[in-house]
C-alpha positions as CSV (number, residue, x, y, z in Angstrom):
1,X,60.7,40.6,14.9
2,X,57.6,42.1,16.6
3,X,55.3,39.7,18.3
4,X,51.6,39.9,17.4
5,X,49.3,40.9,20.2
6,X,46.0,39.1,21.0
7,X,43.1,41.5,21.3
8,X,42.0,40.1,24.6
9,X,39.6,43.0,25.3
10,X,37.9,42.4,21.9
11,X,37.6,38.7,22.6
12,X,36.1,39.3,26.0
13,X,33.7,41.9,24.6
14,X,32.5,39.4,22.0
15,X,32.0,36.7,24.6
16,X,30.0,39.0,26.8
17,X,27.9,40.0,23.8
18,X,27.2,36.4,22.9
19,X,26.4,35.5,26.5
20,X,23.9,38.3,26.7
21,X,22.2,37.2,23.5
22,X,22.1,33.6,24.7
23,X,20.6,34.7,28.0
24,X,17.9,36.7,26.2
25,X,17.1,33.8,23.8
26,X,16.9,31.3,26.7
27,X,14.6,33.6,28.6
28,X,12.4,34.0,25.5
29,X,12.4,30.3,24.9
30,X,11.3,29.7,28.6
31,X,8.4,32.1,28.1
32,X,7.4,30.3,24.9
33,X,7.5,26.9,26.4
34,X,5.8,27.8,29.6
35,X,2.9,29.8,28.1
36,X,-0.2,28.3,26.4
37,X,0.6,26.8,23.0
38,X,-1.9,26.0,20.2
39,X,-0.9,22.5,19.2
40,X,-4.3,21.0,18.2
41,X,-4.4,19.1,14.9
42,X,-7.3,18.2,12.6
43,X,-9.4,21.2,13.6
44,X,-11.3,21.7,10.3
45,X,-15.0,21.1,11.1
46,X,-16.4,17.8,9.9
47,X,-19.1,15.3,10.8
48,X,-18.9,11.5,10.9
49,X,-21.6,10.4,8.4
50,X,-20.8,6.7,8.3
51,X,-19.3,4.1,10.7
52,X,-18.5,0.5,10.3
53,X,-16.5,-1.5,12.9
54,X,-13.5,0.7,13.7
55,X,-13.8,2.7,10.4
56,X,-15.3,6.1,10.1
57,X,-16.1,8.4,7.2
58,X,-15.6,12.1,7.7
59,X,-17.5,14.7,5.6
60,X,-16.0,18.2,5.8
61,X,-18.4,21.1,6.0
62,X,-18.3,23.2,2.8
63,X,-17.0,26.7,3.1
64,X,-17.8,28.0,-0.4
65,X,-20.0,27.2,-3.4
66,X,-19.1,23.9,-5.0
67,X,-16.7,24.1,-8.0
68,X,-16.6,20.4,-8.6
69,X,-19.9,18.6,-8.5
70,X,-18.4,15.1,-8.1
71,X,-17.4,14.4,-4.5
72,X,-13.8,13.4,-3.6
73,X,-13.0,10.5,-1.3
74,X,-9.5,10.5,0.2
75,X,-8.1,7.2,1.4
76,X,-5.1,7.5,3.7
77,X,-2.6,4.7,4.6
78,X,-3.2,2.3,7.4
79,X,0.1,3.5,8.9
80,X,-0.1,6.7,10.8
81,X,-3.3,8.8,10.5
82,X,-5.2,10.9,8.0
83,X,-4.8,13.9,10.3
84,X,-1.6,14.6,8.4
85,X,-3.8,16.3,5.8
86,X,-5.1,18.8,8.3
87,X,-2.0,19.3,10.4
88,X,-1.8,23.0,10.9
89,X,-3.5,26.3,10.0
90,X,-2.3,27.8,6.7
91,X,-0.9,24.5,5.5
92,X,-3.9,22.2,5.6
93,X,-4.7,20.1,2.5
94,X,-8.2,19.7,3.8
95,X,-8.8,23.4,4.2
96,X,-7.3,24.1,0.8
97,X,-9.6,21.6,-0.9
98,X,-12.6,23.2,0.8
99,X,-11.5,26.6,-0.3
100,X,-11.4,25.3,-3.9
101,X,-15.1,24.2,-3.6
102,X,-14.4,20.5,-3.5
103,X,-17.0,18.3,-1.7
104,X,-14.6,16.3,0.6
105,X,-14.9,13.0,2.3
106,X,-12.0,11.1,4.1
107,X,-11.7,7.7,5.6
108,X,-10.5,7.4,9.2
109,X,-9.3,3.8,9.6
110,X,-9.3,4.0,13.4
111,X,-7.3,1.8,15.7
112,X,-7.3,-1.9,15.0
113,X,-7.8,-4.3,18.0
114,X,-7.0,-8.0,18.4
115,X,-10.2,-9.0,16.6
116,X,-9.0,-7.2,13.5
117,X,-5.9,-9.4,13.2
118,X,-7.3,-11.6,10.4
119,X,-8.6,-8.7,8.2
120,X,-7.0,-8.9,4.7
121,X,-6.4,-6.3,2.0
122,X,-9.6,-7.7,0.4
123,X,-11.6,-6.8,3.5
124,X,-10.3,-3.2,3.3
125,X,-10.7,-2.8,-0.5
126,X,-13.8,-4.8,-1.4
127,X,-15.3,-4.4,2.1
128,X,-14.9,-1.1,3.8
129,X,-13.9,0.9,0.8
130,X,-16.6,-0.5,-1.4
131,X,-19.3,0.1,1.2
132,X,-18.1,3.7,1.7
133,X,-18.0,4.4,-2.0
134,X,-21.5,3.1,-2.4
135,X,-22.7,5.1,0.6
136,X,-21.3,8.3,-0.9
137,X,-22.8,7.5,-4.4
138,X,-26.2,7.0,-2.8
139,X,-25.9,10.0,-0.6
140,X,-25.0,12.3,-3.4
141,X,-27.1,10.5,-6.0
142,X,-24.2,10.1,-8.4
143,X,-23.1,6.9,-10.2
144,X,-19.3,7.7,-9.8
145,X,-17.1,9.6,-7.4
146,X,-13.5,10.9,-7.5
147,X,-11.0,8.8,-5.5
148,X,-7.6,10.0,-4.1
149,X,-5.2,7.6,-2.4
150,X,-2.2,8.4,-0.3
151,X,0.8,6.0,0.2
152,X,-0.6,2.5,1.1
153,X,-4.1,4.0,0.7
154,X,-3.1,4.9,-2.8
155,X,-2.2,1.2,-3.5
156,X,-5.6,0.3,-2.1
157,X,-7.2,2.9,-4.4
158,X,-5.4,1.5,-7.4
159,X,-6.7,-1.9,-6.6
160,X,-10.2,-0.6,-6.0
161,X,-10.3,1.3,-9.3
162,X,-9.2,-1.7,-11.2
163,X,-11.9,-3.9,-9.6
164,X,-14.7,-1.3,-9.6
165,X,-14.0,1.0,-12.5
166,X,-17.7,1.7,-13.0
167,X,-17.8,3.6,-9.7
168,X,-14.8,5.8,-10.1
169,X,-14.8,8.9,-12.3
170,X,-11.2,10.2,-11.7
171,X,-8.3,8.6,-9.8
172,X,-5.6,10.5,-8.0
173,X,-2.6,8.8,-6.5
174,X,0.0,10.6,-4.3
175,X,3.3,9.0,-3.1
176,X,1.7,5.7,-4.0
177,X,3.8,2.5,-4.3
178,X,2.8,0.3,-7.1
179,X,6.2,-1.0,-8.4
180,X,8.1,-2.7,-5.5
181,X,11.0,-4.1,-7.6
182,X,13.4,-1.3,-6.8
183,X,16.4,-0.8,-4.6
184,X,16.1,3.0,-4.6
185,X,15.0,3.2,-1.0
186,X,16.3,1.4,2.0
187,X,12.8,0.5,3.0
188,X,12.4,-1.6,-0.1
189,X,15.7,-3.4,0.5
190,X,14.6,-4.2,4.1
191,X,11.1,-5.3,3.2
192,X,12.4,-7.8,0.6
193,X,14.5,-9.5,3.3
194,X,11.8,-9.3,6.0
195,X,10.5,-12.6,7.4
196,X,6.9,-11.3,7.6
197,X,5.4,-14.6,8.8
198,X,7.5,-14.7,11.9
199,X,6.7,-11.1,12.8
200,X,2.9,-11.5,12.3
201,X,2.8,-14.8,14.1
202,X,4.7,-13.2,17.0
203,X,2.8,-9.9,17.2
204,X,-0.6,-10.6,15.6
205,X,-1.3,-7.0,14.5
206,X,1.9,-5.2,13.6
207,X,2.6,-2.6,16.4
208,X,2.5,1.0,15.2
209,X,5.3,2.0,17.5
210,X,7.6,-0.8,16.1
211,X,6.9,0.3,12.5
212,X,7.4,3.9,13.5
213,X,10.8,3.1,15.0
214,X,11.7,1.3,11.7
215,X,10.8,4.4,9.7
216,X,12.9,6.6,12.0
217,X,16.0,4.5,11.7
218,X,15.8,4.6,7.9
219,X,17.3,8.1,8.2
220,X,18.4,8.5,11.9
221,X,20.6,11.5,11.4
222,X,17.8,13.6,10.0
223,X,14.8,12.1,11.7
224,X,16.3,11.5,15.2
225,X,19.1,14.1,15.6
226,X,18.8,17.0,13.2
227,X,15.2,17.8,13.9
228,X,15.8,18.0,17.6
229,X,18.9,20.2,17.1
230,X,16.6,22.4,15.0
231,X,14.1,22.5,17.8
232,X,16.7,23.7,20.3
233,X,17.9,26.4,17.8
234,X,14.3,27.6,17.3
235,X,12.6,27.1,20.6
236,X,12.3,30.8,21.2
237,X,10.0,31.0,18.1
238,X,6.4,30.2,19.2
239,X,5.1,29.4,15.7
240,X,8.0,27.0,15.1
241,X,7.4,25.3,18.5
242,X,3.7,24.9,17.9
243,X,4.2,23.4,14.4
244,X,7.0,21.1,15.8
245,X,4.7,19.7,18.5
246,X,1.9,19.2,15.9
247,X,4.2,17.1,13.8
248,X,5.4,15.1,16.8
249,X,1.8,14.4,17.7
250,X,1.1,13.0,14.3
251,X,4.3,11.0,14.0
252,X,3.7,9.2,17.3
253,X,0.0,8.6,16.8
254,X,0.7,5.3,15.0
255,X,-2.2,2.7,14.9
256,X,-1.3,-1.0,14.6
257,X,-1.8,-2.6,11.2
258,X,-4.0,-5.7,11.0
259,X,-1.7,-8.7,10.8
260,X,-3.0,-10.5,7.7
261,X,-3.2,-7.2,5.8
262,X,0.5,-6.5,6.6
263,X,1.5,-10.1,5.8
264,X,-0.3,-9.9,2.4
265,X,1.0,-6.5,1.5
266,X,4.6,-7.5,2.2
267,X,4.3,-10.9,0.5
268,X,2.3,-9.9,-2.6
269,X,3.8,-6.5,-3.1
270,X,7.3,-6.2,-1.7
271,X,8.3,-9.9,-2.2
272,X,6.4,-10.8,-5.4
273,X,5.7,-7.4,-7.0
274,X,2.3,-8.6,-8.2
275,X,0.4,-5.3,-8.3
276,X,2.3,-3.6,-11.2
277,X,2.2,-6.8,-13.1
278,X,-1.6,-7.1,-12.9
279,X,-1.2,-10.4,-11.2
280,X,-2.5,-9.5,-7.7
281,X,-5.7,-11.3,-6.7
282,X,-8.3,-10.2,-4.2
283,X,-11.1,-12.5,-3.3
284,X,-10.3,-14.6,-6.4
285,X,-10.5,-11.6,-8.8
286,X,-7.4,-10.4,-10.7
287,X,-6.4,-6.7,-10.2
288,X,-6.0,-5.9,-13.9
289,X,-4.5,-2.4,-14.2
290,X,-5.7,-2.2,-17.8
291,X,-9.2,-1.8,-16.4
292,X,-8.3,1.5,-14.9
293,X,-9.6,3.5,-17.8
294,X,-10.6,6.7,-15.9
295,X,-8.3,9.8,-15.9
296,X,-5.3,9.3,-13.6
297,X,-3.2,12.0,-12.0
298,X,-0.1,10.5,-10.3
299,X,2.0,12.6,-7.8
300,X,5.3,11.5,-6.2
301,X,8.3,13.1,-4.5
302,X,11.7,13.3,-6.0
303,X,13.4,13.0,-2.5
304,X,10.9,10.5,-1.0
305,X,13.0,8.0,1.0
306,X,9.9,5.8,1.7
307,X,8.3,5.6,-1.7
308,X,11.0,6.7,-4.2
309,X,10.1,7.7,-7.8
310,X,10.9,4.3,-9.1
311,X,8.1,2.9,-7.0
312,X,5.5,5.3,-8.5
313,X,6.4,6.3,-12.0
314,X,5.5,3.1,-13.9
315,X,1.8,3.2,-13.0
316,X,0.6,5.5,-15.7
317,X,2.2,3.3,-18.4
318,X,0.5,0.2,-17.1
319,X,-3.1,1.4,-16.8
320,X,-5.7,1.4,-19.6
321,X,-6.5,5.1,-19.4
322,X,-5.4,7.4,-22.2
323,X,-5.7,10.4,-19.9
324,X,-2.8,10.1,-17.5
325,X,-0.3,12.6,-16.0
326,X,2.8,12.1,-13.8
327,X,4.0,15.0,-11.6
328,X,7.2,14.7,-9.6
329,X,7.6,17.3,-7.0
330,X,10.9,18.3,-5.5
331,X,10.0,17.2,-2.0
332,X,9.9,14.2,0.3
333,X,7.2,11.8,1.5
334,X,5.5,14.3,3.9
335,X,6.6,17.5,2.3
336,X,3.8,17.3,-0.3
337,X,1.2,17.8,2.5
338,X,3.0,20.2,4.8
339,X,5.4,22.3,2.7
340,X,3.9,25.8,2.1
341,X,5.7,26.0,-1.2
342,X,4.4,22.7,-2.5
343,X,0.9,23.4,-1.2
344,X,0.8,26.4,-3.5
345,X,1.0,24.1,-6.4
346,X,-0.5,20.8,-5.2
347,X,-4.1,21.5,-4.3
348,X,-4.7,24.2,-7.0
349,X,-3.5,21.8,-9.7
350,X,-5.8,19.0,-8.4
351,X,-8.8,21.4,-8.2
352,X,-8.3,22.5,-11.8
353,X,-7.7,19.0,-13.0
354,X,-10.9,17.7,-11.4
355,X,-12.9,20.7,-12.5
356,X,-11.9,20.2,-16.2
357,X,-12.9,16.6,-16.1
358,X,-16.1,17.3,-14.1
359,X,-17.3,19.7,-16.8
360,X,-16.3,17.4,-19.7
361,X,-19.2,15.0,-19.0
362,X,-21.7,15.4,-16.2
363,X,-22.8,11.9,-15.4
364,X,-25.1,12.8,-12.5
365,X,-28.2,11.6,-14.4
366,X,-26.6,9.0,-16.6
367,X,-27.6,6.2,-14.3
368,X,-29.0,5.6,-10.9
369,X,-26.5,4.1,-8.4
370,X,-27.5,0.6,-7.4
371,X,-28.5,-0.3,-3.9
372,X,-26.0,-2.5,-2.2
373,X,-27.6,-5.6,-0.8
374,X,-27.2,-6.2,3.0
375,X,-25.2,-9.3,4.0
376,X,-24.4,-9.9,7.6
377,X,-23.4,-7.1,10.0
378,X,-25.0,-3.7,10.0
379,X,-22.9,-0.5,10.1
380,X,-23.6,2.2,12.6
381,X,-24.4,5.3,10.6
382,X,-24.7,8.8,12.1
383,X,-27.0,11.6,11.0
384,X,-28.1,10.2,7.6
385,X,-29.9,7.1,8.8
386,X,-28.6,4.7,6.1
387,X,-27.0,1.3,6.9
388,X,-24.5,-0.9,5.1
389,X,-22.9,-4.3,5.6
390,X,-19.8,-4.9,7.5
391,X,-16.5,-5.5,5.7
392,X,-15.2,-8.0,8.1
393,X,-14.8,-11.5,6.8
394,X,-14.9,-14.5,9.2
395,X,-11.7,-14.8,11.1
396,X,-9.5,-17.6,10.1
397,X,-9.4,-20.4,12.6
């Protein structure tokens, strides 16, 4: 029986070819990593038109004629930063909104310090947010504005719209948790078992880095291994490297969360699930979802491991509005804002939705927005000269 021969020369030739390709790729990767990289984030021009304590309000400079007369206020979560919406050229939610002629404002929650430990959800919703909404209404001479909330900022926006429906024309929620009685995501399972009192008593404000670590270990294979393997495989691609660094900058720019706000959010939402039941109370007032009678557009991600569909999809059935719509996108928690494919659907849909409702009834002259009475602290306001009261309540002794 004839013995098979190993094609040694063919094997050696293939190894030599692969070695040459590897050498060329490593050389190209070295050139990419050593040359100047454009990794700046949040580069769309804006001006800070209002400041109060650590909180700032950004107004983005229009780039085209307005297509929607009513301004849009975007409220991001207290966790991570709003720069996610303006992460990179070509895939910026902010830039896409401006291109569609939307007058865009966005809250920058800033970086809490020790003095912010005792700020509650009420301080953020009925304090900072209410002051900012009134400021925009007065600045634009409109009785109502459009409100868009993201993640925890979406929960705040739902609370605000229920408590102040006369000030909100249209409500948009994206990856917004409102129903916390679900075991779909590992985060919900963990939070139900979390001893939040011990954590807040120990840390004061909840450290952003600690929470960031918790988010990473929810899916360690993908978030701590796969993505760095992917970086090594693509580090000879300059555009990939730049976008990778931008994302890393955003991920590890994690502000702390005021301790009492974190405690209340965990206890009232994750542990007691009060929001979706219309049993949550802020400053003695019940957050009744039936009072959300304005149009509601509710976005969430099918593969979101932080805020799964079950945490989002009940909202439209609990509000009082007859104009509601749920849209479930085939993406994850962050993909809605950075995926080029999703971006081609996300902002255009919102722009059309807002424009249709903006044209249905122009309430610009329907009523004059009231002037908010000053209470204790004065806000520092740039460029426009107006002033508003501070949201901060007295710290608990």
